[in-house]
Structure formats: C-alpha cells, structure tokens
N, C-alpha and C positions, 0 to 999 in steps of 0.2 A: 641138633632138631632131637627132640625125646622120641623113643624106642613105642609110644605106645599110640603114634600117628604114619608111619611109617610102609607099604604098601606088604612088607613082609609076617607083617603078624597079621592081617585082614586073612580070611578061608575063604577060598573059593565057593563057600554057599552062604556067605557073608557080610555088608559091608561097614565099617565100621562107619561112627558116627560122629558126627561134627559136636556137637557141641563136648566133650569127652568130660564135664561134669564128674561124675560119679561109677559110667560104667565104661570100660570097655570096648565094646562094638556089641552092634542092631542083629535080631534075622533079617534074613531077605525079603522077607514076608511081612514083617513089620513098617522100615522102613521110616518108623517116623518117630518122633521123640517131643519130647512135652517138657519143659527144664525152665523150672523157679530156682530164681539163686536172688538173695540182700539184695540191693541198688549198691551200687562201689560195686560187687564182686567182679568186674571181670567181664562178662557176658558176652561184650562184643569181640574180644580176642578171644575166645572159649570157642567160639563155630567162626572164624574169622581164618585163624591161624590152618585148621585143617581144611577148611571151605580152599585157602590159596595154594593149600597142595594137595587135593583133586583135581586143579584144571588142568588144560591140554594145548597144547599148544594152536590149536583151530583156534580162527578171530570169528566168533559166535557168540551168542549171551547162552551162560551154562553155572548161571544163578545168576537167584532172583531175591534180591532182600530186600524187603519193604518195611517202612517205620509208619509212626502217624505224623510226625510231623519234620517241615522243613528241616529245623536246626537239626533235630536225632539223625533224618540219613545225609546231610553231612558231614558233622560229626562219624558216623559209621564209614562212609568215605575217606577221610583224612585219615583214618585209623588204619585201613585196608590199606591206604598206602604209605602209611609211615612203615609198617613192615614188609614192603616189598614195591621200591618208585616202579619199575618196567608194567606195572598192575594196569591193563587198561579198562578202567572201570567208566561206567555211562553213567551220567545223576542226575538222574529224570525230579524236579521237583519244579510246583508251583511258583511264577513270582520272577521267574527267571527267561529269557529267551529261549527259543525252538530252534534255532539254526545250530549254536555248540553242539545238540544234543543228538539233533539228528547225523550231526554229521562226525560222531561221535557213533551214535548205531550203526553209520553207515559203514566209517573205517576197519568195523569190528568189536567187542566187547567182550570181553568174559565176563564181566561179572556189572548188573546192571542195577544199583541202588536208586530206590527212587517212593513217594508218596501214592498211593493210591487213584487217587482223582490226577495226577500227568503220565503215570503209566499207563490209567487207562486213552490216554488223550492220547499216548502213540497208538497204541495198539489202534483204535478204533484207524488216527491217520495210512496204520497199515506199514510204519517206520520202524515197528520193534515186534521181534520173529522171537515168541517163546516155542516152536515145536519143538527145537532141542534144550530148553530145560531140564535137568537133573537133579538139583537143587533149589529149595526154595525154603527158605528165612522171613517167618512173620515178627519181626521185633517187636517190643512192650504188646503186642495183639491184642491185647486186655483193653487198651488205649487206643486200639485201632477199630474195635468191634462198638466199646462207647459211643467215640467219635462219628458212629455212623453209617463206616467203610464198609460193612457186612455185604452187601450187595455187589463192589468195587472186587472187592477179596474175591470175592465167587465166579466174581467172571475173567478177572484176573485167573484163579486156578484151572478158573472150562477151558485155558487158550494154550493149558500149558498139555504138554501129553500124560501119556494114563503110568503112574509108578514112578513121581518124582519124589526125592526125598525128602519131607517136609519136616522145617525145624519153629518150636516156638517159642521165646522167649520172652520173660515177662520179671519182677520183682512178687506180684501179685498176681495171683488167680483165684477171681472169688467164686463166690462158686455160681450164681447166675453168669458171668464170662467162659468158667469154667465148660456148662453145659455147650452154651455156645460154639465155644472152642473144636469142641469135640465132633463138630459138624465137619469141620476142613481134615480128620487125621483120623486115618484107620487102622486098628488097633495098635495105640501111640506107647510109647513107655513113658512113663513119669516117673522124673528126677528132680526133687525137690533138700534143698543144700539147706532144710530149713524145720527145725520142727515145729508143732500147730501152736501160735502163737511166738513161732520167735521172728519169725518176718516181722514185728518192728521193734526190738527189740534190739537195735544195734547198738555193741559196744563202745564205736568211737562218738557215738553223740546222743551230747544231754538235753532233756528236753526241760523249755524253760516257758512257766508263762503269766501274764501280767494282766489285772485285770481293771479295768478301762471302761467309763462310757464311750457309746457311740460316735459323737461328738466331739469328744476332748482322744480321740485316738493320733490320730496325727499327731500332735501337740507329743504328746508320749512316745511317740517315735520315735521322737525329734528329742526328745528330752535324751532317751536309750543310747543313742547311737553317739550326743553326745560328751557319754558319762561313759561308753565303755568304750570308745572310739575303736571301732573292726578296720583294719588295713581292708576289708571288702563286704558288700554283705548283700544275699540275693532278697529281698521283697517282692511278696506275692500279695497280689490281689485280685478280688472274687469277677470284677469290673474292667473292660479295655476302659472308659471315662476317668475313672478310681486312681491308674494305672499313672494318666498327666495328672490330674491333681496335686496327687502326692508326691511325683518328681517335682513339681513347680513348687511346693510347697522346702521341703529339702533342700533345692538350688537358692530358693528366698532366705533362709537359714545359715545360707555357708557351703553347703555339703555338696561334694560333686553326684549331680545324681543325675540319671538319664530313664524311658519308659521304653516297654516293647510289649507287642499283644499283634496283634496276628493281619489288622485292621494298616500297616508299618506294608511299604512295599518290600521287597526283599533284598535291595542292597541296602536300605538304611536298619533291614533287621539283620544281615550279614557282619554287617560295620560295626554298629551300636555292640552286638554283644563280641566282637573281635576285639575292640578297646575294651572291655570289660575282665573276659580273658587272663589282657596282655598288662592290667592295672596301671590301664591309663585310665580306668573308671573308676570311683571310687561302689557306688550307688548303683542298682540295675530293680529299677520298678519294672514288673511282668507280672504276667497272667497264666496260666495252667500252660498254655506254650512252653516256659521253658523246664518247665516242671518233668521232663521226659526225659531219661538219658541221657541228658548233657554232665557232662564231664569238666568242672571247670579246678580248675589245680589252685590249690592252698585255700578255699572260700571256705572262711573260720565263724560264719554266720548265714542261720538264713530265719526268716523274720516272713512271723503269719500275720499280715492284717485280716485279721475274721478266720475262721476255719473253716475248709471246704463242705464239700456235702459227701463226702466220703471217707472213712478211714483209709483205704489205696491211698486218694489222691496226697490226704497228708504224711503220709509216709513219703509216696514220689518225691513230692515237696522236700522234705527235709533227712530224701536221701540227695537230693545235692552238693551237702556237707558232708565230710567228714568219709572222705572213702580213699580207697589203698590209702588205707591205715592213717590217716587225721585224721587230727580231733578237730570235731563240728560241733557246737552249736545249734539249738532250733526255736524258736523264742517266737510265742502265739500273744496277740495285744487281743483279746477276748472283752462280751460283755457277760452279765449276768447271766444269759440264759445258755451262750456258747459254751461257757463254763461249766455249765451241768453236762455240755455234747465231749467234750472234754473228755473231763473226770471221768468218763462211759471209757470214750477210746481209751484212757489208760488202764481202765485194769481191761476192757478185753484183749488191748494190745500187749501189756506188761512193763507197760511207760510209765518211767519216774519222773512225774514233772513235782520241778521245782515253783513255788508259789512268790513270784518277787514286788514289791511295793512300785508304785509310778513315782522317774526319780524328778524333784523339786528342786530349783532357781538353787537352792541352799546347796543340795547333792553336786548340784554341777562345778559351782565352787569350789566348795573342799575341794574337790576331783582336780580340778585346776591348779591348785595353789601344791598339791601332793606333786603334780605331773612339769610345774614348777620349781618345787624345790627339788626333785630328782637332775631336772636340765643344768641348778646350779652347780651340783655336784659334779656333773662335769666339766662345766663352763673355767675359761680360760682369761683368770681376771688382773694380770699383768697389764692390757693395753686398756683397760681400762680402768690401774687405779691412781692416775693423779685427777682424770673430771670427779672419781666418786668420794677423797678426799676434799676438793672442793667444794660440793652436794652436800657432806655433814657439816661443814663448816655454817654452810643458808638456816639450812633444815635438823630439826631434829630426827634421830632413826626412824624413831615408829614412824614417823610426818610421815618423808621418804620412801619407808618400805610401804607406807601406805597409797602413796601420792603411785608407786611404780604399777603398785596392782593394780590401778584405775585406769590406768593407761589400758593394762596387757590387758584387763579383763574388757575394756571398748574395742580390740582391735577383736576377741575369738567371740561368737556365739553364747550367749547368754541363758536359750530354752525359754519355755514355759512353766507359766509360775499352774499347776492343777490343781484347781483346790479336791479337797480328799471326799470321798462317798460316803456313804451312811456303811454304819457297818456290814451287811448283810449282805452291799454288794465287793468288802473288801474282802468276805472270808467266805467264796465259795460252801454251801454243802454245807452248811454246821449253823446251829442252832445259836440262839442266847441262851448259857447255860448247860450245851448239849454235851456228856461225855465221847461220843461221838458220832460221823452225819449218818444225817438220817434218824436221829435217836428220839423214840415217841416222850414222850414228855408226860407223867399222870397229872392229868385233869384234878386237881383239889377247889372244891367248889366254896369253902373260906374262904380263896384269891379273892374271889369274885369280889367288884366293888359297889357298896349297895347304891341304888339311883339315885337321884338324887332331884327334886322336883325345882323345879325353880320357880318361883311366884308370878303369878299372872297379874298382869301394871295393868289395867283399865283407861282406855285411853280419854281424854276427859271429849266430850260432845260439844264441839260447836254450831249453835244455831241460827243459822242466816236469814237475815228477817227477807221477807217475800215481795219479790214485786213484781207490780201488774203489768203483765203485756197488751199491747194497743196492736188493736188485727184491723186495717184502710183497708175498706171496699173496694176491688176494679171498677169500670164500667162497665159493664158485656157489650161488646165487640161484638159484631153481626160478619161473618167470615164470609169476606170478600168473592170465594170459588163457591156460595151458594146460585141453588138455582135459578135463574131472569137473572140474576145481576149481570152488569156491565166484567167481561173479563171471569163470570165463572165457569162453569164447567154445563155446556148444552148439550143438549141430547140429538146424539144424528136423524135427520129426516130417514123411513125407512126407506124411500127411493133410490136414496140413495147410499145402501148395506148391500152387500157382496148377495147373489144370493147362490144357490147351486152345493153341488156335493165337495166340503174340500179334498184337494189332494184328487183330484182326477182329471186331466187335461177334456175340453171339447171337443164334440165330435171321434 
C-alpha cells in the first residue's frame, strides 16, 4: 500500500485528501477538493482507494458517492468492489426495485453509491440516514448540474451533517458550471492535471471527420464501418428515435448492432451494455447516456453522427476510447454547417482533425479483395487441390477467379453508392482559389461579365370574333307571401296582442 494514504502520514490538525492526484494533504479548515483530470486517467480509483482505507468497521453510511447516470453509478460500484470484495455497498439507482436497496441499507452499508433522484426517494422514505456521513463525492459534477440535479444535490447535502469532506471530480469544468459548483464547496483546493487547452489534447485519441449531407449520413456510416471493419464501435446520436433508426439500418446491412437510451428499462440497459463490454455485440448506438465515465475496455472507435451542443460533450464522448494508454479514433460525420463548428472547436481545444472522403462501393470492393488476399496467404490448399485442378480444366483461370469473387461479394455487404457533393461541401472553410481558409479575394471590376440583353419577342395578337349573347326575360312572379294572399303573412289583430310591461309579474 503506498505511503501517502497511511494514517501515519496525516498530521493531527490535517486530513489526507481522497483524490491524491497532485497534493498530499489538505488543511482541516478546507476539507474540500475540486479535481479536474482528462478522461480515462483513473479518477474513480483516485478517490476510491483512499475512501476505502478511511472506512471504519461500523455498519452505517460513511461515504456518499453521487453520479449523474445509472450506468456510471453501477461502474463506480463495480470498481470499488473489485478492490475489496468484502465491501458493503448500497447501489441506489432508478429503474431497479426498492426491496434489495432497502435491505442493503437496513443491514448496514458503509458506502452509498447512487443517482440524485433515487437517493432523494430514499431520504423521503426514511430508509437512508446521512447523519453520520463524513465523505461526499460528486463524480462528473458538471453533468449533474447540466442535467438539472442542482436542487436534489442541494437537498442531499443539506441532510448531511456539517463539515463532511466534499470532492468534485470531472474531466471538464467550464466557467458557467464552475461558478455553480463553488456553491457546494467551502474554500476549495482546485487540482487541475491538464494545462489550459490540454483537456481536449488526448495523445491516445486521433480525431477524424467526414463531410456528408444529412440525408446520406447513415449510408456513409455503413460504408465506413464496412471499410474499416473495427472490432467494436460506439456510435452517438442526438435523439432517442435516431438511435433506433440507425441500429435498424446497421442490422439490415449485416452488422451486429443494438441501441441504448434512457427510455429503456434498466434491465435491458444493463444487459445491452454488458454484451457490448464483453464483445458479444460489435456496435452500440447510444445517446449521451453512455458519454460519461463509462469504461469500455478495448474500444477502438467512437463515431459522432452530428456533433453535440458543446465542446465538453464532444470531449466526453471521445473519451470512451483511448483509455488507460490504449489507442483510439474519434470519427465525426458532419454536414457543412456542423463542419464549421467542429473546425472552430479544433482551434479552441487544440485538436488535429483529419478530413477523409466518404468511401464508395469501389473502395469497399478493393478493401474486400485485399482482405481476401491476406486470408489466402494463410489458407491451407492441400485439402482442395484436387477440386481446384478439375475446375481449372473446365474454366479459364481468370474467369474462375472472377466467378469466385462474385460469390464472395454476394455473401458480404457491398455498402451504398453515395453521390459526390459539390466542392464547397467537400472542403470546408476553403474558397475556390483561396490560399488559406477565410482569405479575402481582391475584387476586380474588369472580371465582371457584361450584361446581355435578350431580344424582346412580341407575341402575335389573335382577334376572336364577337359573339352576341341573348338574354331571355323571365315573367314577373308575385310572391305568395304578399299581404292579403292565401298562405302569406297576415298581421295579428290588436285584441290578441299581449299587453302590460314585459318581465313583470301581475299582482
């Protein structure tokens, strides 16, 4: 066990910090820490290991860890259990039954991990007691504030006793969120493990983009996946309905895909995510519910079908790959307007984005032939040599190979033939003849084309013969309702008319 979290290192007037990311100990007056580190740097274990070491044998909630999503809360619980199998952890997340959670709280759990909504439900029910809490951790705090959990977090912290050590962990802390986060801390110590602008510069993640119109975005995605053939890929969309449409299109193209969003029941979300983590599922189409904190080992590719609303969300999405020293790629499929925003983000965050063209069916055929050539080098030809000699006596060698390639192409998906867009859409931020993006071209009046006046063509006038119309006079018919006629209107006699003042009772 490292020396820096042993009790012998702590001074009587000081308390050791949970995170241990860059500083050794905190003054007891402060008792709060505000830590910022890039995605995949091990923030969970950074606060988890010292937190476990500081637990006492008593069976009551001593530490509270809040996470914005159910998946992240489950992952934090699994990470802590992987360190110490004997830990009593109460996992309080929505979409799961209350009985196991209340049972874990009744028999005593030292650590409570949950989402703000379900933790508030247990506080209202009286099944959760935070009167003896000494440590509070807000994981991915900026996302909790963005998702509207501010009031719930304030109520939860208000129910805890005064003076617990509070820790905020996140990969990004934008200024608006930082000003809100300061409300939960008292004289915090801010720990930032990345310099200004380095939050987006992840050495293990390479960024690429492809310019494609919105109507052909799914087809371009299918072509890219068929061409690169990644072992696994996480695809992010903007809406829940789009996840289902994209997953269905990938399945029809012969790829193993499933979708994940917040409307699914928790059992389905857990099952799909476990299949993706274990490699049983190749492609996962998800919303931003899978963008925060999830650790998926060996994920080589992240695809953005359109960019998110903020650069911080793009960084969190891309951070699902390239974790713990592994290499990864973040691919964005954007239209012309989104490409301008993505280029501005690249300048702001120091990203080196490589633009690549949309693969066509010819590119897929070439790649399939190359993969087949590599397989042929390692294939065993002894078993089928006799059949090959008999086929060569019937067909010419070139015709035989072409027929075999035709059969192989039928079995594999051939992708889509996407028409090329105009030059303006293929190369963002570059005008025709411009030496650099956004360069102003000098205006030459001599290059203006002269106005060509088209000759006026007079339409011939066609004179039509005058046709005289005859009007027939109808005979005058007297109205049957005239006074004096039978069946017409007759005035009422004066004797029968009502007398007296209206709306007044007699007597």
